[in-house]
N, CA, C and O of each residue as an XYZ file, in Angstrom:
724
protein
N      71.920    152.580     12.453
C      73.085    153.581     12.176
C      73.903    152.917     11.071
O      74.348    151.778     11.205
N      74.083    153.628     10.016
C      74.942    153.002      9.110
C      76.475    153.139      9.502
O      76.896    153.843     10.420
N      77.251    152.339      8.642
C      78.750    152.346      9.000
C      79.299    153.786      8.769
O      80.116    154.256      9.560
N      78.839    154.512      7.653
C      79.511    155.808      7.537
C      79.049    156.620      8.530
O      79.865    157.469      8.890
N      77.792    156.626      9.190
C      77.342    157.581     10.187
C      78.249    157.265     11.560
O      78.712    158.182     12.239
N      78.434    155.915     11.868
C      79.212    155.728     12.850
C      80.636    156.059     12.808
O      81.214    156.481     13.809
N      81.238    155.877     11.658
C      82.559    156.407     11.378
C      82.621    157.844     11.489
O      83.651    158.305     11.980
N      81.589    158.747     11.078
C      81.543    160.086     11.379
C      81.658    160.397     12.758
O      82.447    161.234     13.198
N      80.812    159.671     13.493
C      80.866    159.900     15.070
C      82.137    159.745     15.646
O      82.663    160.565     16.399
N      82.694    158.522     15.225
C      84.044    158.224     15.886
C      85.114    159.377     15.320
O      85.910    159.871     16.118
N      85.110    159.757     14.037
C      86.015    160.600     13.625
C      85.858    162.082     14.245
O      86.836    162.795     14.467
N      84.576    162.457     14.493
C      84.311    163.698     15.178
C      84.669    163.600     16.621
O      85.257    164.529     17.174
N      84.343    162.528     17.242
C      84.923    162.408     18.684
C      86.355    162.432     18.857
O      86.876    163.054     19.783
N      87.000    161.789     18.017
C      88.540    161.796     18.071
C      88.977    163.148     17.841
O      89.779    163.594     18.661
N      88.585    163.949     16.819
C      89.054    165.180     16.405
C      88.600    166.243     17.453
O      89.410    167.112     17.776
N      87.449    166.225     17.961
C      87.037    167.222     18.918
C      87.678    166.864     20.344
O      88.194    167.768     21.002
N      87.649    165.692     20.771
C      88.253    165.380     22.077
C      89.711    165.668     22.032
O      90.207    166.196     23.028
N      90.465    165.392     21.007
C      91.840    165.584     20.931
C      92.201    167.084     20.916
O      93.074    167.566     21.637
N      91.436    167.802     20.007
C      91.725    169.318     19.968
C      91.423    169.933     21.140
O      92.270    170.729     21.545
N      90.374    169.769     21.841
C      89.952    170.446     23.085
C      90.959    169.967     24.179
O      91.315    170.771     25.041
N      91.442    168.654     24.176
C      92.271    168.264     25.221
C      93.586    169.017     25.057
O      94.168    169.489     26.034
N      94.053    169.129     23.802
C      95.354    169.921     23.713
C      95.270    171.189     24.010
O      96.218    171.741     24.568
N      94.131    171.866     23.693
C      93.826    173.333     24.005
C      93.758    173.588     25.427
O      94.210    174.624     25.914
N      93.192    172.649     26.130
C      93.111    172.753     27.687
C      94.383    172.583     28.302
O      94.629    173.222     29.325
N      95.311    171.722     27.765
C      96.609    171.479     28.384
C      97.402    172.721     28.070
O      98.280    173.093     28.848
N      97.116    173.405     26.913
C      97.977    174.658     26.704
C      97.562    175.891     27.656
O      98.262    176.890     27.825
N      96.490    175.690     28.164
C      95.849    176.810     29.021
C      94.944    177.740     28.381
O      94.623    178.783     28.952
N      94.432    177.377     27.027
C      93.534    178.053     26.311
C      92.252    177.896     26.860
O      91.423    178.795     26.720
N      91.939    176.673     27.579
C      90.710    176.465     28.146
C      90.303    177.278     29.236
O      89.127    177.383     29.582
N      91.468    177.983     29.905
C      91.165    178.901     30.908
C      90.466    180.104     30.484
O      89.865    180.769     31.328
N      90.486    180.451     29.251
C      89.875    181.651     28.671
C      88.623    181.256     28.026
O      87.740    182.092     27.837
N      88.496    180.059     27.683
C      87.269    179.534     26.943
C      86.242    178.919     27.945
O      86.561    177.965     28.655
N      85.089    179.448     27.983
C      84.192    178.730     28.947
C      82.984    178.150     28.000
O      82.474    178.820     27.101
N      82.639    176.943     28.297
C      81.672    176.368     27.685
C      80.438    175.989     28.754
O      80.543    175.115     29.614
N      79.323    176.762     28.547
C      78.195    176.616     29.425
C      77.355    175.508     28.944
O      77.002    175.481     27.765
N      76.964    174.468     29.893
C      76.108    173.390     29.587
C      74.838    173.781     30.441
O      74.975    174.117     31.617
N      73.547    173.730     29.805
C      72.385    174.163     30.522
C      71.985    172.936     31.276
O      70.777    172.700     31.232
N      72.715    172.107     31.953
C      72.268    171.068     32.857
C      73.114    170.974     34.075
O      74.295    171.310     33.991
N      72.623    170.548     35.201
C      73.573    170.376     36.349
C      73.973    169.045     36.399
O      73.167    168.116     36.348
N      75.341    168.887     36.509
C      75.991    167.596     36.649
C      76.418    167.372     38.196
O      76.733    168.325     38.909
N      76.404    166.150     38.612
C      76.842    165.952     39.971
C      78.363    166.141     40.043
O      79.106    165.941     39.083
N      78.785    166.562     41.314
C      80.176    166.849     41.556
C      80.878    165.563     42.375
O      80.423    164.994     43.367
N      81.962    165.318     41.751
C      82.806    164.179     42.410
C      84.075    164.947     43.055
O      84.777    165.697     42.376
N      84.280    164.724     44.268
C      85.561    165.233     44.946
C      86.515    164.109     45.091
O      86.180    163.121     45.744
N      87.722    164.191     44.510
C      88.663    163.016     44.638
C      89.685    163.666     45.582
O      89.937    164.871     45.599
N      90.278    162.673     46.416
C      91.129    163.234     47.554
C      92.431    164.057     46.956
O      92.952    164.942     47.634
N      92.871    163.747     45.785
C      94.004    164.482     45.315
C      93.648    165.740     44.653
O      94.532    166.539     44.343
N      92.335    165.980     44.403
C      91.932    167.311     43.640
C      91.504    168.325     44.709
O      90.802    167.989     45.662
N      91.949    169.581     44.522
C      91.540    170.705     45.225
C      90.189    171.031     44.750
O      89.888    170.543     43.661
N      89.258    171.805     45.385
C      88.053    172.041     45.072
C      87.991    173.156     43.794
O      86.930    173.277     43.183
N      89.062    173.888     43.454
C      89.102    174.865     42.533
C      89.770    174.221     41.243
O      89.968    174.930     40.257
N      90.091    172.977     41.251
C      90.643    172.287     40.050
C      89.491    172.030     39.003
O      88.347    171.781     39.385
N      89.791    172.091     37.827
C      88.879    171.769     36.699
C      89.408    170.353     36.085
O      89.723    170.255     34.899
N      89.467    169.396     36.895
C      89.992    168.037     36.426
C      89.053    167.268     35.656
O      89.477    166.524     34.771
N      87.724    167.374     35.915
C      86.688    166.756     35.263
C      86.619    167.052     33.729
O      86.351    166.173     32.909
N      86.847    168.196     33.439
C      86.978    168.389     31.816
C      88.067    167.706     31.040
O      87.817    167.303     29.904
N      89.254    167.547     31.570
C      90.207    166.821     30.788
C      89.917    165.419     30.858
O      90.291    164.722     29.914
N      89.280    164.863     31.869
C      89.056    163.358     31.974
C      87.917    163.144     30.924
O      88.073    162.209     30.138
N      86.896    163.835     30.834
C      85.829    163.643     29.701
C      86.432    163.806     28.412
O      86.209    162.998     27.510
N      87.228    164.860     28.256
C      87.824    164.999     26.911
C      88.819    163.797     26.610
O      88.827    163.299     25.484
N      89.545    163.392     27.479
C      90.435    162.085     27.413
C      89.542    160.991     26.955
O      89.863    160.306     25.984
N      88.445    160.794     27.602
C      87.392    159.653     27.142
C      86.948    159.954     25.865
O      86.946    159.012     25.073
N      86.532    161.145     25.428
C      85.917    161.502     24.135
C      86.923    161.285     22.999
O      86.570    160.878     21.892
N      88.190    161.574     23.319
C      89.245    161.533     22.152
C      89.525    159.932     21.944
O      89.588    159.404     20.834
N      89.678    159.261     23.165
C      90.115    157.785     22.908
C      88.866    156.873     22.501
O      89.061    155.798     21.933
N      87.651    157.299     22.786
C      86.498    156.782     22.341
C      86.458    156.733     20.826
O      86.172    155.710     20.204
N      86.763    157.902     20.265
C      86.733    157.979     18.814
C      87.799    157.283     18.147
O      87.660    156.700     17.072
N      89.009    157.364     18.894
C      90.099    156.650     18.172
C      89.993    155.078     18.199
O      90.512    154.348     17.355
N      89.221    154.635     19.327
C      88.921    153.238     19.558
C      87.960    152.864     18.570
O      88.189    151.811     17.975
N      86.931    153.508     18.271
C      85.918    153.172     17.224
C      86.453    153.251     15.943
O      85.930    152.530     15.093
N      87.491    154.054     15.576
C      88.157    153.987     14.253
C      88.984    152.768     14.236
O      88.989    152.116     13.192
N      89.673    152.372     15.223
C      90.436    151.136     15.266
C      89.605    149.954     14.926
O      90.018    149.079     14.165
N      88.274    149.920     15.562
C      87.246    149.002     15.393
C      86.886    148.856     13.946
O      86.866    147.749     13.409
N      86.581    150.042     13.268
C      86.253    150.132     11.837
C      87.375    149.582     10.960
O      87.114    148.982      9.917
N      88.675    149.794     11.399
C      89.949    149.481     10.595
C      90.002    148.096     10.692
O      90.453    147.454      9.743
N      89.557    147.466     11.829
C      89.522    145.968     11.962
C      88.503    145.226     11.322
O      88.443    143.998     11.390
N      87.536    146.074     10.576
C      86.329    145.530      9.975
C      85.478    144.938     10.893
O      84.850    143.959     10.490
N      85.303    145.327     12.103
C      84.236    144.897     12.962
C      82.868    145.400     12.733
O      82.618    146.422     12.093
N      82.033    144.663     13.263
C      80.491    145.197     13.176
C      80.233    146.409     14.082
O      81.155    146.758     14.819
N      79.163    147.035     14.103
C      78.920    148.280     14.734
C      78.941    148.103     16.282
O      79.416    148.989     16.993
N      78.464    147.040     16.764
C      78.464    146.832     18.249
C      79.820    146.486     18.848
O      80.145    146.769     20.001
N      80.609    145.827     17.931
C      81.978    145.639     18.318
C      82.811    147.044     18.283
O      83.651    147.346     19.130
N      82.462    147.809     17.227
C      83.143    149.071     17.090
C      82.802    150.048     18.507
O      83.630    150.747     19.091
N      81.613    149.910     18.804
C      81.216    150.794     19.906
C      81.851    150.277     21.266
O      82.249    151.069     22.121
N      81.918    148.939     21.410
C      82.463    148.308     22.637
C      84.113    148.625     22.625
O      84.718    148.961     23.643
N      84.686    148.478     21.420
C      86.082    148.875     21.310
C      86.227    150.295     21.761
O      87.090    150.555     22.599
N      85.373    151.339     21.227
C      85.341    152.655     21.541
C      85.342    153.073     22.832
O      86.053    153.966     23.294
N      84.279    152.210     23.596
C      84.067    152.527     25.080
C      85.407    151.971     25.749
O      85.939    152.688     26.597
N      85.931    150.868     25.460
C      87.183    150.414     26.030
C      88.214    151.334     25.921
O      88.848    151.670     26.921
N      88.467    151.804     24.762
C      89.558    152.770     24.544
C      89.300    154.117     25.407
O      90.188    154.679     26.047
N      87.975    154.546     25.332
C      87.509    155.764     25.992
C      87.784    155.702     27.635
O      88.243    156.640     28.288
N      87.428    154.473     28.133
C      87.817    154.112     29.546
C      89.290    154.250     29.741
O      89.682    154.838     30.749
N      90.100    153.799     28.931
C      91.626    153.675     29.119
C      91.976    155.152     28.957
O      92.855    155.582     29.705
N      91.458    155.920     28.156
C      91.808    157.364     27.976
C      91.448    158.288     29.287
O      92.175    159.148     29.784
N      90.265    157.927     29.677
C      89.812    158.627     30.923
C      90.594    158.203     32.250
O      90.800    158.956     33.202
N      90.976    156.933     32.153
C      91.890    156.513     33.411
C      93.237    157.074     33.377
O      93.742    157.555     34.391
N      93.888    157.031     32.160
C      95.193    157.561     32.004
C      95.215    159.235     32.362
O      96.115    159.770     33.008
N      94.123    159.883     31.846
C      94.066    161.230     32.276
C      94.062    161.475     33.721
O      94.804    162.301     34.253
N      93.044    160.597     34.478
C      92.907    160.573     35.865
C      94.197    160.174     36.512
O      94.517    160.773     37.539
N      95.020    159.184     36.013
C      96.301    159.037     36.580
C      97.272    160.142     36.357
O      98.044    160.434     37.270
N      97.302    160.773     35.242
C      98.313    161.876     35.155
C      97.814    163.068     36.190
O      98.649    163.612     36.912
N      96.558    163.414     36.232
C      96.155    164.565     37.054
C      96.494    163.953     38.569
O      96.997    164.756     39.354
N      96.285    162.742     38.989
C      96.678    162.292     40.462
C      98.156    162.542     40.598
O      98.546    163.118     41.614
N      98.990    162.178     39.707
C     100.365    162.326     39.865
C     100.695    163.839     39.929
O     101.513    164.212     40.770
N     100.101    164.756     39.077
C     100.376    166.080     39.032
C     100.009    166.807     40.481
O     100.685    167.647     41.075
N      98.765    166.243     40.860
C      98.298    166.747     42.335
C      99.340    166.398     43.383
O      99.716    167.234     44.205
N      99.813    165.128     43.345
C     100.883    164.832     44.466
C     102.134    165.509     44.294
O     102.758    165.820     45.309
N     102.578    165.774     43.197
C     103.756    166.630     42.809
C     103.537    167.954     43.076
O     104.555    168.613     43.290
N     102.385    168.578     43.126
C     102.077    169.950     43.471
C     102.195    170.123     44.923
O     102.497    171.247     45.325
N     101.991    169.125     45.819
C     102.034    169.220     47.124
C     100.795    169.734     47.883
O      99.745    169.914     47.267
N     100.883    169.951     49.086
C      99.697    170.332     50.024
C      99.283    171.843     49.461
O     100.005    172.663     48.895
N      98.060    171.916     49.764
C      97.545    173.385     49.611
C      97.976    174.144     50.754
O      98.251    173.543     51.792
N      98.067    175.419     50.683
C      98.501    176.374     51.744
C      97.591    176.252     52.908
O      96.382    176.112     52.725
N      98.143    176.302     54.173
C      97.452    176.356     55.356
C      96.667    177.579     55.495
O      97.257    178.643     55.310
N      95.265    177.591     55.833
C      94.649    178.726     56.063
C      95.017    179.147     57.460
O      95.535    178.336     58.227
N      94.743    180.505     57.847
C      94.938    180.947     59.225
C      94.125    180.222     60.076
O      94.647    179.799     61.107
N      92.822    179.959     59.842
C      91.836    179.270     60.678
C      92.415    177.770     61.202
O      92.124    177.267     62.287
N      93.192    177.244     60.307
C      93.745    175.897     60.738
C      94.935    176.044     61.617
O      95.590    175.061     61.961
N      95.217    177.216     61.974
C      96.386    177.507     63.087
C      95.909    177.304     64.409
O      96.732    177.106     65.303
N      94.485    177.329     64.697
C      93.985    177.300     66.033
C      94.417    175.880     66.597
O      94.350    174.861     65.910
N      94.858    175.903     67.882
C      95.307    174.655     68.405
C      96.794    174.434     68.345
O      97.335    173.596     69.065
N      97.427    175.148     67.527
C      98.920    174.859     67.309
C      99.660    175.774     68.385
O      99.127    176.653     69.062
N     100.974    175.395     68.402
C     101.864    176.045     69.544
C     102.699    176.995     68.791
O     103.068    176.721     67.649
N     103.038    178.176     69.416
C     103.988    179.143     69.041
C     104.902    179.566     70.061
O     104.691    179.190     71.214
N     105.912    180.313     69.794
C     106.810    181.030     70.885
C     106.644    182.540     70.826
O     106.617    183.170     69.769
N     106.535    183.061     72.006
C     106.409    184.496     72.101
C     107.680    185.133     71.639
O     108.735    184.634     72.033
N     107.706    186.124     70.890
C     109.027    186.787     70.457
C     108.964    188.173     70.989
O     110.043    188.695     71.271
N     107.940    188.810     71.161
C     107.746    190.075     71.820
C     106.647    189.979     72.875
O     105.525    189.531     72.639
N     107.045    190.417     74.013
C     106.181    190.088     75.275
C     104.711    190.671     74.997
O     104.478    191.666     74.311
N     103.820    189.923     75.610
C     102.382    190.316     75.262
C     101.816    190.821     76.639
O     101.933    190.154     77.666
N     101.222    191.991     76.591
C     100.576    192.441     77.870
C      99.086    192.373     77.699
O      98.615    192.129     76.588
N      98.282    192.587     78.802
C      96.878    192.437     78.797
C      96.210    193.458     77.797
O      95.207    193.132     77.162
N      96.731    194.575     77.687
C      96.082    195.528     76.636
C      97.103    195.871     75.568
O      96.879    196.812     74.806
N      98.268    195.119     75.471
C      99.332    195.449     74.353
C      99.544    194.261     73.546
O      99.585    193.113     73.988
N      99.679    194.623     72.301
C      99.971    193.397     71.422
C     101.420    192.995     71.455
O     102.282    193.843     71.685
N     101.725    191.718     71.232
C     103.143    191.384     71.131
C     103.165    190.557     69.874
O     102.250    190.665     69.058
N     104.160    189.748     69.690
C     104.340    188.788     68.331
C     104.642    187.451     68.984
O     105.190    187.275     70.072
N     104.144    186.448     68.046
C     104.582    184.982     68.109
C     105.255    184.578     66.954
O     105.070    185.115     65.862
N     106.073    183.602     67.161
C     106.800    182.932     65.953
C     106.201    181.582     65.966
O     106.137    180.870     66.969
N     105.716    181.238     64.650
C     105.018    179.935     64.474
C     105.678    179.261     63.414
O     106.026    179.872     62.403
N     105.889    177.967     63.580
C     106.564    177.113     62.361
C     105.469    176.076     62.062
O     105.045    175.294     62.913
N     105.060    176.126     60.844
C     104.068    175.043     60.230
C     104.377    174.816     58.769
O     104.753    175.772     58.091
N     104.249    173.667     58.261
C     104.406    173.277     57.026
C     105.776    173.689     56.429
O     105.918    173.954     55.236
N     106.629    173.717     57.211
C     108.027    174.030     56.657
C     108.353    175.589     56.575
O     109.396    176.030     56.094
N     107.344    176.351     57.095
C     107.473    177.993     57.019
C     107.510    178.491     58.380
O     106.967    177.848     59.278
N     108.107    179.582     58.602
C     108.198    180.234     59.866
C     107.385    181.448     59.688
O     107.650    182.118     58.690
N     106.468    181.850     60.446
C     105.565    183.092     60.378
C     105.605    183.744     61.643
O     105.559    183.111     62.698
N     105.695    185.063     61.575
C     105.655    186.017     62.775
C     104.372    186.717     62.660
O     104.110    187.411     61.677
N     103.476    186.530     63.753
C     102.193    187.083     63.752
C     101.977    188.016     64.985
O     102.584    187.830     66.039
N     101.130    188.977     64.810
C     100.748    189.812     65.931
C      99.933    188.937     66.812
O      99.227    188.050     66.331
N     100.015    189.178     68.188
C      99.357    188.298     69.126
C      98.779    189.156     70.331
O      99.352    190.132     70.817
N      97.652    188.682     70.705
C      97.067    189.303     71.950
C      96.767    188.258     73.027
O      96.821    187.091     72.640
N      96.474    188.462     74.251
C      96.397    187.585     75.335
C      95.511    188.162     76.384
O      95.422    189.388     76.444
N      94.859    187.431     77.201
C      94.133    187.782     78.403
C      94.923    188.239     79.476
O      94.576    189.149     80.230
N      96.173    187.504     79.563
C      97.189    187.623     80.708
C      98.541    188.081     79.909
O      98.763    187.903     78.712
N      99.336    188.676     80.808
C     100.702    188.988     80.314
C     101.495    187.651     80.061
O     101.306    186.693     80.810
N     102.365    187.581     79.026
C     103.095    186.570     78.585
C     104.446    186.988     78.273
O     104.585    187.841     77.396
N     105.452    186.519     78.856
C     106.800    186.864     78.745
C     107.459    186.336     77.322
O     107.107    185.300     76.757
N     108.360    187.131     76.906
C     109.020    186.607     75.717
C     109.815    185.125     76.065
O     110.326    184.815     77.141
N     109.764    184.446     75.013
C     110.269    182.925     75.106
C     109.369    181.986     75.514
O     109.683    180.797     75.472
N     108.182    182.372     75.945
C     107.256    181.366     76.539
C     106.543    180.624     75.282
O     106.432    181.165     74.182
N     106.131    179.472     75.544
C     105.359    178.666     74.565
C     103.830    179.061     74.810
O     103.376    179.217     75.943
N     103.142    179.195     73.741
C     101.714    179.442     73.903
C     100.903    178.689     72.867
O     101.499    178.171     71.923
N      99.659    178.597     72.969
C      98.640    177.909     72.182
C      97.867    178.916     71.395
O      97.391    179.882     71.990
N      97.697    178.770     70.074
C      96.686    179.723     69.403
C      95.339    179.352     69.679
O      94.965    178.208     69.421
N      94.530    180.238     70.202
C      93.099    179.981     70.428
C      92.030    180.631     69.491
O      90.870    180.237     69.363
N      92.587    181.648     68.885
C      91.598    182.405     67.977
C      92.551    183.126     66.948
O      93.740    183.375     67.150
N      91.815    183.425     65.789
C      92.462    184.166     64.750
C      91.485    185.290     64.335
O      90.273    185.118     64.201
N      92.160    186.495     64.140
C      91.387    187.771     64.037
C      92.112    188.450     62.900
O      93.104    189.121     63.185
N      91.710    188.346     61.597
C      92.336    188.810     60.472
C      93.839    188.219     60.419
O      93.932    186.997     60.304
N      94.863    188.879     60.483
C      96.232    188.427     60.520
C      96.742    188.269     61.716
O      97.866    187.777     61.814
N      95.989    188.669     62.903
C      96.459    188.568     64.275
C      95.872    187.323     64.878
O      94.864    186.791     64.413
N      96.568    186.842     65.991
C      96.063    185.579     66.704
C      95.898    186.051     68.200
O      96.542    186.984     68.679
N      94.944    185.288     68.899
C      94.841    185.309     70.447
C      95.503    184.094     70.888
O      95.299    183.017     70.327
N      96.306    184.234     71.896
C      96.977    183.090     72.432
C      96.800    182.949     73.907
O      96.361    183.891     74.567
N      97.144    181.735     74.484
C      96.948    181.594     75.882
C      98.332    180.726     76.180
O      98.835    179.899     75.419
N      98.778    181.099     77.384
C     100.148    180.605     77.924
C     100.021    179.131     78.082
O      98.938    178.745     78.521
N     100.889    178.265     77.817
C     101.074    176.876     78.278
C     101.763    176.537     79.460
O     102.819    177.144     79.643
N     101.420    175.721     80.293
C     102.215    175.521     81.423
C     103.581    175.056     81.191
O     103.797    174.337     80.216
N     104.578    175.408     82.027
C     105.837    174.885     81.643
C     105.945    173.436     81.774
O     105.203    172.723     82.449
N     107.141    172.992     80.919
C     107.050    171.487     80.656
C     107.696    170.737     81.897
O     107.742    169.507     81.919
């Protein structure tokens, strides 16, 4: 590969990666979909939700910095192998920086909302008495929120009693009475 070909690869990589990274950070990437006809492995990182599209900016960060690093190597008048190594080093730094930014944003965003299925086993307080054939309501405090839910039970449970959620049916819960403390 000649020096001009290598320089073209680095320039294209820098321009394409930077442009796509900027567009994706502006939200334009949400409307643009690029279909790649190959199946890539999926990596789940602890700070990422499954619906995040974090892998794309990381690849774009690598691509942009790889091109910039290669151009720096060319400006320093290094040979082709050194230019590639400098490009890969810059690319790794770009991918790491992008990963760090997304990790910080994920932590700042906070926890994902609790699904109702995760309420099973939690304790609540009866706010409207529950009869064997009649619904009542319970007040549940979780993740800093207070929620009032319709509730059913096998036995009658008086208002003010502490209960445990044993099942979820749509937006309603089934509860059982806890023994007094």
